[in-house]
Every structure is written in C-alpha cells, then in structure tokens.
N, CA, C and O atoms as CSV, one atom per row, in Angstrom:
chain,resi,resn,atom,element,x,y,z
A,1,UNK,N,N,9.114,334.697,-18.327
A,1,UNK,CA,C,9.255,334.793,-16.890
A,1,UNK,C,C,10.636,335.374,-16.563
A,1,UNK,O,O,11.644,334.968,-17.142
A,2,UNK,N,N,10.664,336.320,-15.638
A,2,UNK,CA,C,11.924,336.931,-15.244
A,2,UNK,C,C,12.754,335.962,-14.421
A,2,UNK,O,O,12.232,335.180,-13.628
A,3,UNK,N,N,14.056,336.036,-14.631
A,3,UNK,CA,C,14.965,335.212,-13.843
A,3,UNK,C,C,15.138,335.838,-12.465
A,3,UNK,O,O,15.185,337.060,-12.321
A,4,UNK,N,N,15.231,334.978,-11.458
A,4,UNK,CA,C,15.340,335.436,-10.074
A,4,UNK,C,C,16.804,335.495,-9.643
A,4,UNK,O,O,17.581,334.566,-9.859
A,5,UNK,N,N,17.147,336.626,-9.026
A,5,UNK,CA,C,18.490,336.848,-8.511
A,5,UNK,C,C,18.386,337.170,-7.026
A,5,UNK,O,O,17.538,337.958,-6.607
A,6,UNK,N,N,19.255,336.554,-6.240
A,6,UNK,CA,C,19.390,336.924,-4.837
A,6,UNK,C,C,20.622,337.803,-4.728
A,6,UNK,O,O,21.733,337.365,-5.028
A,7,UNK,N,N,20.429,339.036,-4.302
A,7,UNK,CA,C,21.518,339.994,-4.127
A,7,UNK,C,C,21.750,340.178,-2.635
A,7,UNK,O,O,20.834,340.538,-1.895
A,8,UNK,N,N,22.980,339.929,-2.199
A,8,UNK,CA,C,23.316,339.975,-0.777
A,8,UNK,C,C,24.375,341.051,-0.559
A,8,UNK,O,O,25.482,340.958,-1.089
A,9,UNK,N,N,24.029,342.070,0.221
A,9,UNK,CA,C,24.962,343.158,0.501
A,9,UNK,C,C,24.452,343.905,1.726
A,9,UNK,O,O,23.243,344.030,1.917
A,10,UNK,N,N,25.353,344.396,2.546
A,10,UNK,CA,C,24.937,345.168,3.719
A,10,UNK,C,C,24.818,346.652,3.403
A,10,UNK,O,O,24.529,347.450,4.295
A,11,UNK,N,N,25.035,347.032,2.158
A,11,UNK,CA,C,24.909,348.419,1.707
A,11,UNK,C,C,23.553,348.585,1.021
A,11,UNK,O,O,23.331,348.042,-0.061
A,12,UNK,N,N,22.656,349.329,1.647
A,12,UNK,CA,C,21.295,349.504,1.120
A,12,UNK,C,C,21.294,350.111,-0.274
A,12,UNK,O,O,20.436,349.772,-1.089
A,13,UNK,N,N,22.241,351.004,-0.565
A,13,UNK,CA,C,22.294,351.636,-1.891
A,13,UNK,C,C,22.531,350.599,-2.982
A,13,UNK,O,O,21.934,350.685,-4.055
A,14,UNK,N,N,23.392,349.622,-2.722
A,14,UNK,CA,C,23.662,348.562,-3.697
A,14,UNK,C,C,22.404,347.732,-3.909
A,14,UNK,O,O,22.047,347.414,-5.043
A,15,UNK,N,N,21.735,347.383,-2.818
A,15,UNK,CA,C,20.512,346.579,-2.914
A,15,UNK,C,C,19.442,347.301,-3.720
A,15,UNK,O,O,18.779,346.696,-4.562
A,16,UNK,N,N,19.275,348.584,-3.466
A,16,UNK,CA,C,18.246,349.358,-4.165
A,16,UNK,C,C,18.560,349.551,-5.638
A,16,UNK,O,O,17.649,349.568,-6.465
A,17,UNK,N,N,19.831,349.695,-5.977
A,17,UNK,CA,C,20.218,349.899,-7.376
A,17,UNK,C,C,19.789,348.728,-8.250
A,17,UNK,O,O,19.147,348.930,-9.281
A,18,UNK,N,N,20.131,347.519,-7.856
A,18,UNK,CA,C,19.781,346.357,-8.675
A,18,UNK,C,C,18.297,346.038,-8.579
A,18,UNK,O,O,17.699,345.563,-9.544
A,19,UNK,N,N,17.701,346.297,-7.423
A,19,UNK,CA,C,16.273,346.041,-7.252
A,19,UNK,C,C,15.455,346.918,-8.204
A,19,UNK,O,O,14.371,346.527,-8.637
A,20,UNK,N,N,15.976,348.097,-8.526
A,20,UNK,CA,C,15.262,349.026,-9.410
A,20,UNK,C,C,15.303,348.600,-10.876
A,20,UNK,O,O,14.524,349.098,-11.688
A,21,UNK,N,N,16.199,347.688,-11.216
A,21,UNK,CA,C,16.312,347.222,-12.596
A,21,UNK,C,C,15.172,346.248,-12.869
A,21,UNK,O,O,14.976,345.288,-12.123
A,22,UNK,N,N,14.440,346.493,-13.912
A,22,UNK,CA,C,13.233,345.713,-14.189
A,22,UNK,C,C,13.506,344.456,-15.010
A,22,UNK,O,O,12.575,343.712,-15.317
A,23,UNK,N,N,14.739,344.210,-15.362
A,23,UNK,CA,C,15.102,343.087,-16.221
A,23,UNK,C,C,15.037,341.744,-15.480
A,23,UNK,O,O,14.815,340.701,-16.095
A,24,UNK,N,N,15.234,341.777,-14.158
A,24,UNK,CA,C,15.253,340.570,-13.342
A,24,UNK,C,C,14.316,340.734,-12.159
A,24,UNK,O,O,13.958,341.851,-11.785
A,25,UNK,N,N,13.922,339.609,-11.571
A,25,UNK,CA,C,13.220,339.647,-10.293
A,25,UNK,C,C,14.304,339.538,-9.225
A,25,UNK,O,O,14.943,338.495,-9.090
A,26,UNK,N,N,14.511,340.603,-8.473
A,26,UNK,CA,C,15.606,340.663,-7.520
A,26,UNK,C,C,15.074,340.569,-6.094
A,26,UNK,O,O,14.230,341.360,-5.672
A,27,UNK,N,N,15.583,339.594,-5.373
A,27,UNK,CA,C,15.307,339.441,-3.950
A,27,UNK,C,C,16.585,339.869,-3.238
A,27,UNK,O,O,17.680,339.603,-3.733
A,28,UNK,N,N,16.468,340.521,-2.093
A,28,UNK,CA,C,17.651,341.029,-1.417
A,28,UNK,C,C,17.788,340.457,-0.016
A,28,UNK,O,O,16.815,340.039,0.611
A,29,UNK,N,N,19.027,340.453,0.452
A,29,UNK,CA,C,19.353,340.070,1.822
A,29,UNK,C,C,20.484,340.983,2.283
A,29,UNK,O,O,21.394,341.292,1.514
A,30,UNK,N,N,20.422,341.410,3.530
A,30,UNK,CA,C,21.421,342.336,4.065
A,30,UNK,C,C,22.500,341.636,4.881
A,30,UNK,O,O,23.393,342.291,5.418
A,31,UNK,N,N,22.426,340.306,4.979
A,31,UNK,CA,C,23.435,339.562,5.745
A,31,UNK,C,C,23.535,338.138,5.209
A,31,UNK,O,O,22.659,337.670,4.481
A,32,UNK,N,N,24.611,337.461,5.580
A,32,UNK,CA,C,24.795,336.073,5.165
A,32,UNK,C,C,23.729,335.176,5.779
A,32,UNK,O,O,23.243,334.253,5.125
A,33,UNK,N,N,23.366,335.436,7.016
A,33,UNK,CA,C,22.349,334.629,7.695
A,33,UNK,C,C,21.011,334.731,6.960
A,33,UNK,O,O,20.350,333.722,6.713
A,34,UNK,N,N,20.625,335.950,6.619
A,34,UNK,CA,C,19.370,336.155,5.885
A,34,UNK,C,C,19.438,335.496,4.507
A,34,UNK,O,O,18.461,334.901,4.053
A,35,UNK,N,N,20.583,335.602,3.846
A,35,UNK,CA,C,20.748,335.005,2.518
A,35,UNK,C,C,20.620,333.490,2.575
A,35,UNK,O,O,19.952,332.895,1.730
A,36,UNK,N,N,21.246,332.866,3.552
A,36,UNK,CA,C,21.189,331.414,3.675
A,36,UNK,C,C,19.753,330.944,3.896
A,36,UNK,O,O,19.346,329.912,3.363
A,37,UNK,N,N,18.990,331.697,4.678
A,37,UNK,CA,C,17.574,331.365,4.887
A,37,UNK,C,C,16.791,331.463,3.571
A,37,UNK,O,O,15.972,330.597,3.263
A,38,UNK,N,N,17.047,332.511,2.810
A,38,UNK,CA,C,16.331,332.697,1.539
A,38,UNK,C,C,16.739,331.639,0.520
A,38,UNK,O,O,15.904,331.189,-0.266
A,39,UNK,N,N,18.000,331.237,0.519
A,39,UNK,CA,C,18.459,330.193,-0.404
A,39,UNK,C,C,17.729,328.875,-0.162
A,39,UNK,O,O,17.431,328.138,-1.102
A,40,UNK,N,N,17.445,328.588,1.099
A,40,UNK,CA,C,16.739,327.345,1.430
A,40,UNK,C,C,15.249,327.402,1.110
A,40,UNK,O,O,14.625,326.367,0.874
A,41,UNK,N,N,14.676,328.602,1.101
A,41,UNK,CA,C,13.227,328.707,0.920
A,41,UNK,C,C,12.809,329.135,-0.490
A,41,UNK,O,O,11.615,329.138,-0.790
A,42,UNK,N,N,13.742,329.492,-1.348
A,42,UNK,CA,C,13.409,329.939,-2.697
A,42,UNK,C,C,14.305,329.283,-3.721
A,42,UNK,O,O,15.205,328.515,-3.382
A,43,UNK,N,N,14.045,329.597,-4.989
A,43,UNK,CA,C,14.870,329.104,-6.089
A,43,UNK,C,C,15.355,330.325,-6.868
A,43,UNK,O,O,14.563,331.172,-7.284
A,44,UNK,N,N,16.654,330.395,-7.051
A,44,UNK,CA,C,17.272,331.528,-7.738
A,44,UNK,C,C,18.118,331.025,-8.894
A,44,UNK,O,O,18.741,329.967,-8.806
A,45,UNK,N,N,18.136,331.792,-9.981
A,45,UNK,CA,C,19.011,331.463,-11.096
A,45,UNK,C,C,20.427,331.985,-10.841
A,45,UNK,O,O,21.399,331.492,-11.412
A,46,UNK,N,N,20.518,333.000,-9.964
A,46,UNK,CA,C,21.829,333.584,-9.683
A,46,UNK,C,C,21.866,334.137,-8.271
A,46,UNK,O,O,20.865,334.626,-7.748
A,47,UNK,N,N,23.052,334.048,-7.659
A,47,UNK,CA,C,23.301,334.640,-6.351
A,47,UNK,C,C,24.515,335.551,-6.491
A,47,UNK,O,O,25.586,335.120,-6.917
A,48,UNK,N,N,24.329,336.817,-6.125
A,48,UNK,CA,C,25.421,337.788,-6.127
A,48,UNK,C,C,25.600,338.231,-4.687
A,48,UNK,O,O,24.649,338.690,-4.055
A,49,UNK,N,N,26.808,338.098,-4.164
A,49,UNK,CA,C,27.026,338.462,-2.766
A,49,UNK,C,C,28.262,339.328,-2.590
A,49,UNK,O,O,29.288,339.130,-3.241
A,50,UNK,N,N,28.131,340.289,-1.693
A,50,UNK,CA,C,29.281,341.060,-1.255
A,50,UNK,C,C,30.195,340.115,-0.483
A,50,UNK,O,O,29.716,339.167,0.139
A,51,UNK,N,N,31.473,340.355,-0.513
A,51,UNK,CA,C,32.407,339.491,0.211
A,51,UNK,C,C,32.391,339.796,1.705
A,51,UNK,O,O,32.303,338.890,2.533
A,52,UNK,N,N,32.476,341.074,2.038
A,52,UNK,CA,C,32.598,341.498,3.442
A,52,UNK,C,C,31.284,342.113,3.909
A,52,UNK,O,O,30.849,343.147,3.401
A,53,UNK,N,N,30.677,341.471,4.863
A,53,UNK,CA,C,29.457,342.021,5.464
A,53,UNK,C,C,29.607,341.963,6.978
A,53,UNK,O,O,30.404,342.709,7.545
A,54,UNK,N,N,28.852,341.089,7.642
A,54,UNK,CA,C,28.968,341.020,9.099
A,54,UNK,C,C,30.310,340.447,9.555
A,54,UNK,O,O,30.686,340.588,10.719
A,55,UNK,N,N,31.025,339.806,8.643
A,55,UNK,CA,C,32.402,339.363,8.900
A,55,UNK,C,C,33.153,339.452,7.577
A,55,UNK,O,O,32.541,339.595,6.519
A,56,UNK,N,N,34.462,339.369,7.639
A,56,UNK,CA,C,35.269,339.492,6.422
A,56,UNK,C,C,35.021,338.379,5.418
A,56,UNK,O,O,35.283,338.549,4.227
A,57,UNK,N,N,34.517,337.235,5.887
A,57,UNK,CA,C,34.280,336.120,4.975
A,57,UNK,C,C,32.797,335.740,4.845
A,57,UNK,O,O,32.479,334.645,4.382
A,58,UNK,N,N,31.909,336.621,5.242
A,58,UNK,CA,C,30.469,336.329,5.198
A,58,UNK,C,C,30.005,335.961,3.790
A,58,UNK,O,O,29.199,335.045,3.626
A,59,UNK,N,N,30.498,336.654,2.789
A,59,UNK,CA,C,30.105,336.363,1.412
A,59,UNK,C,C,30.505,334.968,0.966
A,59,UNK,O,O,29.814,334.343,0.162
A,60,UNK,N,N,31.617,334.483,1.487
A,60,UNK,CA,C,32.062,333.134,1.137
A,60,UNK,C,C,31.138,332.075,1.729
A,60,UNK,O,O,30.961,331.002,1.153
A,61,UNK,N,N,30.550,332.385,2.885
A,61,UNK,CA,C,29.546,331.483,3.470
A,61,UNK,C,C,28.297,331.440,2.585
A,61,UNK,O,O,27.684,330.386,2.413
A,62,UNK,N,N,27.932,332.590,2.031
A,62,UNK,CA,C,26.780,332.652,1.125
A,62,UNK,C,C,27.065,331.827,-0.130
A,62,UNK,O,O,26.212,331.062,-0.581
A,63,UNK,N,N,28.249,331.982,-0.684
A,63,UNK,CA,C,28.610,331.221,-1.889
A,63,UNK,C,C,28.565,329.719,-1.626
A,63,UNK,O,O,28.063,328.954,-2.449
A,64,UNK,N,N,29.087,329.307,-0.491
A,64,UNK,CA,C,29.073,327.889,-0.134
A,64,UNK,C,C,27.637,327.379,-0.020
A,64,UNK,O,O,27.320,326.294,-0.507
A,65,UNK,N,N,26.775,328.159,0.623
A,65,UNK,CA,C,25.370,327.763,0.774
A,65,UNK,C,C,24.679,327.709,-0.589
A,65,UNK,O,O,23.853,326.828,-0.828
A,66,UNK,N,N,25.006,328.633,-1.473
A,66,UNK,CA,C,24.407,328.644,-2.818
A,66,UNK,C,C,24.818,327.397,-3.598
A,66,UNK,O,O,23.989,326.788,-4.274
A,67,UNK,N,N,26.089,327.018,-3.507
A,67,UNK,CA,C,26.585,325.848,-4.254
A,67,UNK,C,C,25.973,324.546,-3.736
A,67,UNK,O,O,25.949,323.546,-4.453
A,68,UNK,N,N,25.481,324.554,-2.503
A,68,UNK,CA,C,24.859,323.362,-1.923
A,68,UNK,C,C,23.398,323.185,-2.345
A,68,UNK,O,O,22.808,322.136,-2.090
A,69,UNK,N,N,22.820,324.183,-2.977
A,69,UNK,CA,C,21.405,324.110,-3.356
A,69,UNK,C,C,21.220,323.184,-4.560
A,69,UNK,O,O,22.032,323.192,-5.485
A,70,UNK,N,N,20.155,322.391,-4.542
A,70,UNK,CA,C,19.925,321.453,-5.654
A,70,UNK,C,C,19.628,322.151,-6.979
A,70,UNK,O,O,19.808,321.549,-8.038
A,71,UNK,N,N,19.181,323.398,-6.945
A,71,UNK,CA,C,18.864,324.109,-8.182
A,71,UNK,C,C,20.090,324.760,-8.816
A,71,UNK,O,O,19.976,325.323,-9.905
A,72,UNK,N,N,21.265,324.702,-8.170
A,72,UNK,CA,C,22.545,325.081,-8.747
A,72,UNK,C,C,22.551,326.473,-9.399
A,72,UNK,O,O,22.642,326.580,-10.622
A,73,UNK,N,N,22.455,327.536,-8.592
A,73,UNK,CA,C,22.454,328.882,-9.187
A,73,UNK,C,C,23.838,329.316,-9.654
A,73,UNK,O,O,24.853,328.821,-9.164
A,74,UNK,N,N,23.870,330.242,-10.602
A,74,UNK,CA,C,25.114,330.910,-10.965
A,74,UNK,C,C,25.528,331.754,-9.759
A,74,UNK,O,O,24.671,332.211,-9.001
A,75,UNK,N,N,26.829,331.964,-9.575
A,75,UNK,CA,C,27.296,332.704,-8.407
A,75,UNK,C,C,28.321,333.761,-8.798
A,75,UNK,O,O,29.165,333.549,-9.670
A,76,UNK,N,N,28.222,334.909,-8.126
A,76,UNK,CA,C,29.183,335.982,-8.364
A,76,UNK,C,C,29.523,336.651,-7.041
A,76,UNK,O,O,28.667,336.816,-6.173
A,77,UNK,N,N,30.769,337.027,-6.906
A,77,UNK,CA,C,31.249,337.735,-5.730
A,77,UNK,C,C,31.361,339.210,-6.097
A,77,UNK,O,O,32.024,339.566,-7.071
A,78,UNK,N,N,30.715,340.060,-5.320
A,78,UNK,CA,C,30.720,341.505,-5.535
A,78,UNK,C,C,31.556,342.129,-4.427
A,78,UNK,O,O,31.238,341.970,-3.249
A,79,UNK,N,N,32.620,342.836,-4.789
A,79,UNK,CA,C,33.506,343.368,-3.758
A,79,UNK,C,C,34.238,344.620,-4.224
A,79,UNK,O,O,34.506,344.806,-5.411
A,80,UNK,N,N,34.545,345.454,-3.270
A,80,UNK,CA,C,35.397,346.611,-3.535
A,80,UNK,C,C,36.857,346.262,-3.292
A,80,UNK,O,O,37.752,347.049,-3.600
A,81,UNK,N,N,37.091,345.072,-2.735
A,81,UNK,CA,C,38.441,344.633,-2.379
A,81,UNK,C,C,38.744,343.291,-3.034
A,81,UNK,O,O,38.774,342.268,-2.350
A,82,UNK,N,N,38.970,343.277,-4.350
A,82,UNK,CA,C,39.222,341.995,-5.012
A,82,UNK,C,C,40.537,341.366,-4.574
A,82,UNK,O,O,41.564,342.042,-4.505
A,83,UNK,N,N,40.501,340.072,-4.280
A,83,UNK,CA,C,41.753,339.401,-3.908
A,83,UNK,C,C,42.702,339.374,-5.105
A,83,UNK,O,O,42.295,339.052,-6.221
A,84,UNK,N,N,43.934,339.707,-4.871
A,84,UNK,CA,C,44.918,339.783,-5.946
A,84,UNK,C,C,45.373,338.401,-6.408
A,84,UNK,O,O,45.866,338.253,-7.526
A,85,UNK,N,N,45.213,337.399,-5.565
A,85,UNK,CA,C,45.719,336.071,-5.888
A,85,UNK,C,C,44.716,335.191,-6.633
A,85,UNK,O,O,45.012,334.029,-6.913
A,86,UNK,N,N,43.537,335.721,-6.956
A,86,UNK,CA,C,42.537,334.933,-7.659
A,86,UNK,C,C,41.867,333.892,-6.778
A,86,UNK,O,O,41.203,332.984,-7.278
A,87,UNK,N,N,42.039,334.021,-5.469
A,87,UNK,CA,C,41.509,333.044,-4.528
A,87,UNK,C,C,39.978,332.957,-4.569
A,87,UNK,O,O,39.414,331.955,-4.131
A,88,UNK,N,N,39.311,333.965,-5.075
A,88,UNK,CA,C,37.848,333.969,-5.141
A,88,UNK,C,C,37.325,332.805,-5.977
A,88,UNK,O,O,36.206,332.347,-5.743
A,89,UNK,N,N,38.083,332.321,-6.927
A,89,UNK,CA,C,37.653,331.196,-7.775
A,89,UNK,C,C,37.461,329.919,-6.962
A,89,UNK,O,O,36.611,329.091,-7.289
A,90,UNK,N,N,38.246,329.765,-5.913
A,90,UNK,CA,C,38.165,328.566,-5.089
A,90,UNK,C,C,37.017,328.634,-4.089
A,90,UNK,O,O,36.723,327.651,-3.408
A,91,UNK,N,N,36.375,329.783,-4.001
A,91,UNK,CA,C,35.310,329.977,-3.019
A,91,UNK,C,C,33.941,329.545,-3.532
A,91,UNK,O,O,32.970,329.532,-2.775
A,92,UNK,N,N,33.858,329.196,-4.803
A,92,UNK,CA,C,32.569,328.828,-5.382
A,92,UNK,C,C,31.992,329.900,-6.274
A,92,UNK,O,O,30.935,329.693,-6.869
A,93,UNK,N,N,32.648,331.037,-6.388
A,93,UNK,CA,C,32.174,332.101,-7.266
A,93,UNK,C,C,32.588,331.816,-8.701
A,93,UNK,O,O,33.717,331.399,-8.959
A,94,UNK,N,N,31.677,332.040,-9.623
A,94,UNK,CA,C,31.986,331.865,-11.039
A,94,UNK,C,C,32.449,333.162,-11.671
A,94,UNK,O,O,33.051,333.159,-12.745
A,95,UNK,N,N,32.166,334.277,-10.998
A,95,UNK,CA,C,32.522,335.570,-11.543
A,95,UNK,C,C,32.864,336.527,-10.403
A,95,UNK,O,O,32.381,336.374,-9.281
A,96,UNK,N,N,33.696,337.508,-10.707
A,96,UNK,CA,C,34.058,338.540,-9.752
A,96,UNK,C,C,33.579,339.878,-10.305
A,96,UNK,O,O,33.941,340.262,-11.417
A,97,UNK,N,N,32.773,340.577,-9.532
A,97,UNK,CA,C,32.263,341.894,-9.901
A,97,UNK,C,C,32.885,342.899,-8.935
A,97,UNK,O,O,32.735,342.775,-7.719
A,98,UNK,N,N,33.580,343.888,-9.479
A,98,UNK,CA,C,34.321,344.836,-8.639
A,98,UNK,C,C,33.551,346.145,-8.531
A,98,UNK,O,O,33.184,346.758,-9.534
A,99,UNK,N,N,33.311,346.564,-7.268
A,99,UNK,CA,C,32.661,347.845,-6.975
A,99,UNK,C,C,33.695,348.950,-7.104
A,99,UNK,O,O,34.869,348.704,-6.829
A,100,UNK,N,N,33.323,350.132,-7.502
A,100,UNK,CA,C,31.995,350.473,-8.012
A,100,UNK,C,C,31.838,349.961,-9.440
A,100,UNK,O,O,32.802,349.848,-10.197
A,101,UNK,N,N,30.598,349.657,-9.775
A,101,UNK,CA,C,30.307,349.145,-11.114
A,101,UNK,C,C,29.042,349.840,-11.610
A,101,UNK,O,O,28.066,349.967,-10.870
A,102,UNK,N,N,29.063,350.282,-12.842
A,102,UNK,CA,C,27.897,350.942,-13.413
A,102,UNK,C,C,26.770,349.949,-13.653
A,102,UNK,O,O,27.015,348.764,-13.877
A,103,UNK,N,N,25.558,350.427,-13.606
A,103,UNK,CA,C,24.395,349.553,-13.752
A,103,UNK,C,C,24.387,348.826,-15.084
A,103,UNK,O,O,24.112,347.626,-15.115
A,104,UNK,N,N,24.679,349.509,-16.188
A,104,UNK,CA,C,24.671,348.869,-17.500
A,104,UNK,C,C,25.745,347.788,-17.598
A,104,UNK,O,O,25.500,346.710,-18.139
A,105,UNK,N,N,26.921,348.077,-17.079
A,105,UNK,CA,C,28.008,347.093,-17.088
A,105,UNK,C,C,27.636,345.889,-16.220
A,105,UNK,O,O,27.901,344.745,-16.589
A,106,UNK,N,N,27.026,346.154,-15.074
A,106,UNK,CA,C,26.586,345.072,-14.192
A,106,UNK,C,C,25.558,344.191,-14.886
A,106,UNK,O,O,25.646,342.965,-14.807
A,107,UNK,N,N,24.589,344.789,-15.560
A,107,UNK,CA,C,23.559,344.022,-16.273
A,107,UNK,C,C,24.189,343.148,-17.362
A,107,UNK,O,O,23.806,341.991,-17.538
A,108,UNK,N,N,25.145,343.706,-18.080
A,108,UNK,CA,C,25.831,342.971,-19.147
A,108,UNK,C,C,26.582,341.762,-18.567
A,108,UNK,O,O,26.530,340.665,-19.124
A,109,UNK,N,N,27.269,341.974,-17.463
A,109,UNK,CA,C,28.031,340.887,-16.850
A,109,UNK,C,C,27.113,339.810,-16.267
A,109,UNK,O,O,27.407,338.618,-16.363
A,110,UNK,N,N,26.006,340.232,-15.665
A,110,UNK,CA,C,25.039,339.265,-15.125
A,110,UNK,C,C,24.467,338.423,-16.251
A,110,UNK,O,O,24.395,337.198,-16.144
A,111,UNK,N,N,24.064,339.073,-17.319
A,111,UNK,CA,C,23.480,338.352,-18.459
A,111,UNK,C,C,24.469,337.342,-19.032
A,111,UNK,O,O,24.101,336.204,-19.320
A,112,UNK,N,N,25.723,337.757,-19.197
A,112,UNK,CA,C,26.741,336.858,-19.737
A,112,UNK,C,C,26.962,335.656,-18.817
A,112,UNK,O,O,27.088,334.527,-19.292
A,113,UNK,N,N,27.009,335.890,-17.517
A,113,UNK,CA,C,27.206,334.791,-16.575
A,113,UNK,C,C,26.012,333.846,-16.578
A,113,UNK,O,O,26.191,332.629,-16.521
A,114,UNK,N,N,24.813,334.380,-16.643
A,114,UNK,CA,C,23.624,333.527,-16.681
A,114,UNK,C,C,23.615,332.637,-17.925
A,114,UNK,O,O,23.290,331.454,-17.834
A,115,UNK,N,N,23.966,333.190,-19.071
A,115,UNK,CA,C,24.005,332.411,-20.312
A,115,UNK,C,C,25.063,331.315,-20.214
A,115,UNK,O,O,24.798,330.160,-20.546
A,116,UNK,N,N,26.256,331.676,-19.759
A,116,UNK,CA,C,27.336,330.697,-19.619
A,116,UNK,C,C,26.956,329.596,-18.637
A,116,UNK,O,O,27.206,328.418,-18.889
A,117,UNK,N,N,26.359,329.981,-17.528
A,117,UNK,CA,C,25.978,329.005,-16.506
A,117,UNK,C,C,24.904,328.045,-17.030
A,117,UNK,O,O,24.971,326.840,-16.790
A,118,UNK,N,N,23.928,328.581,-17.736
A,118,UNK,CA,C,22.876,327.724,-18.295
A,118,UNK,C,C,23.459,326.754,-19.316
A,118,UNK,O,O,23.062,325.590,-19.361
A,119,UNK,N,N,24.391,327.220,-20.130
A,119,UNK,CA,C,25.058,326.333,-21.094
A,119,UNK,C,C,25.791,325.207,-20.373
A,119,UNK,O,O,25.721,324.051,-20.791
A,120,UNK,N,N,26.488,325.536,-19.300
A,120,UNK,CA,C,27.222,324.526,-18.539
A,120,UNK,C,C,26.274,323.518,-17.899
A,120,UNK,O,O,26.585,322.329,-17.829
A,121,UNK,N,N,25.129,323.986,-17.436
A,121,UNK,CA,C,24.158,323.078,-16.814
A,121,UNK,C,C,23.566,322.114,-17.839
A,121,UNK,O,O,23.238,320.975,-17.506
A,122,UNK,N,N,23.429,322.570,-19.083
A,122,UNK,CA,C,22.863,321.716,-20.131
A,122,UNK,C,C,23.853,320.649,-20.584
A,122,UNK,O,O,23.458,319.599,-21.090
A,123,UNK,N,N,25.126,320.923,-20.400
A,123,UNK,CA,C,26.119,319.906,-20.680
A,123,UNK,C,C,26.810,320.037,-22.015
A,123,UNK,O,O,26.544,320.965,-22.780
A,124,UNK,N,N,27.709,319.093,-22.293
A,124,UNK,CA,C,28.569,319.163,-23.475
A,124,UNK,C,C,27.822,319.013,-24.794
A,124,UNK,O,O,28.315,319.485,-25.818
A,125,UNK,N,N,26.658,318.377,-24.813
A,125,UNK,CA,C,25.936,318.209,-26.078
A,125,UNK,C,C,25.541,319.565,-26.651
A,125,UNK,O,O,25.648,319.786,-27.857
A,126,UNK,N,N,25.077,320.484,-25.777
A,126,UNK,CA,C,24.714,321.813,-26.238
A,126,UNK,C,C,25.947,322.558,-26.715
A,126,UNK,O,O,25.915,323.232,-27.744
A,127,UNK,N,N,27.038,322.436,-25.961
A,127,UNK,CA,C,28.274,323.114,-26.361
A,127,UNK,C,C,28.711,322.662,-27.750
A,127,UNK,O,O,29.127,323.481,-28.569
A,128,UNK,N,N,28.617,321.359,-28.017
A,128,UNK,CA,C,29.013,320.831,-29.327
A,128,UNK,C,C,28.098,321.363,-30.421
A,128,UNK,O,O,28.577,321.751,-31.487
A,129,UNK,N,N,26.785,321.387,-30.175
A,129,UNK,CA,C,25.865,321.864,-31.214
A,129,UNK,C,C,26.070,323.355,-31.465
A,129,UNK,O,O,25.960,323.802,-32.607
A,130,UNK,N,N,26.365,324.137,-30.418
A,130,UNK,CA,C,26.642,325.560,-30.623
A,130,UNK,C,C,27.928,325.745,-31.404
A,130,UNK,O,O,28.013,326.603,-32.282
A,131,UNK,N,N,28.934,324.934,-31.082
A,131,UNK,CA,C,30.203,325.013,-31.795
A,131,UNK,C,C,29.988,324.688,-33.267
A,131,UNK,O,O,30.512,325.380,-34.140
A,132,UNK,N,N,29.211,323.625,-33.549
A,132,UNK,CA,C,28.930,323.245,-34.930
A,132,UNK,C,C,28.201,324.362,-35.657
A,132,UNK,O,O,28.507,324.656,-36.812
A,133,UNK,N,N,27.231,324.990,-34.984
A,133,UNK,CA,C,26.468,326.085,-35.583
A,133,UNK,C,C,27.386,327.261,-35.889
A,133,UNK,O,O,27.302,327.858,-36.963
A,134,UNK,N,N,28.274,327.598,-34.933
A,134,UNK,CA,C,29.208,328.704,-35.148
A,134,UNK,C,C,30.174,328.391,-36.283
A,134,UNK,O,O,30.484,329.266,-37.091
A,135,UNK,N,N,30.656,327.145,-36.351
A,135,UNK,CA,C,31.572,326.758,-37.429
A,135,UNK,C,C,30.896,326.878,-38.783
A,135,UNK,O,O,31.497,327.384,-39.731
A,136,UNK,N,N,29.637,326.414,-38.891
A,136,UNK,CA,C,28.918,326.535,-40.156
A,136,UNK,C,C,28.693,327.999,-40.524
A,136,UNK,O,O,28.802,328.378,-41.690
A,137,UNK,N,N,28.375,328.824,-39.515
A,137,UNK,CA,C,28.134,330.253,-39.770
A,137,UNK,C,C,29.406,330.927,-40.255
A,137,UNK,O,O,29.361,331.723,-41.193
A,138,UNK,N,N,30.546,330.621,-39.629
A,138,UNK,CA,C,31.789,331.268,-40.037
A,138,UNK,C,C,32.227,330.782,-41.421
A,138,UNK,O,O,32.797,331.556,-42.190
A,139,UNK,N,N,31.970,329.516,-41.748
A,139,UNK,CA,C,32.322,329.009,-43.073
A,139,UNK,C,C,31.467,329.664,-44.141
A,139,UNK,O,O,31.949,329.956,-45.235
A,140,UNK,N,N,30.189,329.898,-43.825
A,140,UNK,CA,C,29.319,330.522,-44.830
A,140,UNK,C,C,29.693,331.980,-45.057
A,140,UNK,O,O,29.467,332.503,-46.149
A,141,UNK,N,N,30.265,332.661,-44.041
A,141,UNK,CA,C,30.715,334.046,-44.223
A,141,UNK,C,C,31.945,334.091,-45.123
A,141,UNK,O,O,32.131,335.043,-45.881
A,142,UNK,N,N,32.774,333.071,-45.039
A,142,UNK,CA,C,33.996,333.010,-45.846
A,142,UNK,C,C,33.658,332.766,-47.302
A,142,UNK,O,O,34.306,333.322,-48.189
A,143,UNK,N,N,32.657,331.947,-47.561
A,143,UNK,CA,C,32.299,331.559,-48.925
A,143,UNK,C,C,31.784,332.709,-49.743
A,143,UNK,O,O,31.443,332.532,-50.912
C-alpha cells in the first residue's frame, strides 16, 4: 500500500510535480485552511507544507494542526526562504526542504524522513535492535 502524503502549497506547479510521482499517494491543498480540513478527515503518513501561503505563517498553522492529529504524521516545511536561526525546528517540522529542489532529491529526503519517523514511533526497542544488528554486521565485516 502506498504511503499517503498531504502536500500543501499555493504554487500549482509544486503540487503537480509531487502529485505526478507514483511512489506515494499524494493529496494536495492550496491553503492552510484546506489542509487543516483534510488533516481532520484523512490519515497521512507525512505532511509537507510551504511556509508562506495566504499569510507569512500559514505553513506553521498547518504544522501545528498536523502535530495535533492522533495518527502523528511526519512533518516537513518546504520553503524558498529558510529561517537562518533554525527556528523552523520549534514549529513542529521534523525536516526543512528548501526550494527549488529536484524531484529525485525530494523523493530521497521524503523517504529518509518517513523511515526515521516510523522508527521513532516504534520506540527505543526498535532502535536498540537495529543498533545491535548494525554492530553485529560491522563486527562480521572486520573479522
């Protein structure tokens, strides 16, 4: 089953680019208001939102609404104007995607964030077992 992503941006070209990628099921919203409605009525594994849409902080409202959902989606802020102070981390975004971004690079970053987020949701037991597996693998390469 394809993972569902909600992509929020007021730029139709951005929405169409990711929607054309067949790797994910992509739902789109052109505003924070539309995104918040979709977040309440659907379940998404990830929410990617532009920072500036109908207002300079519209994307931050989307991130806040995403973090309030019981299904706990991964979140990323997509912007052409990255904050220099790293303030985006305090907004609820787990990742910062800077426009313009190539489709292949975007897919790679989305996949990495989804894997990391799923690991975090599973908790420390999975992290420990992965660490143990990696340690055994690296020891066997040395031998």
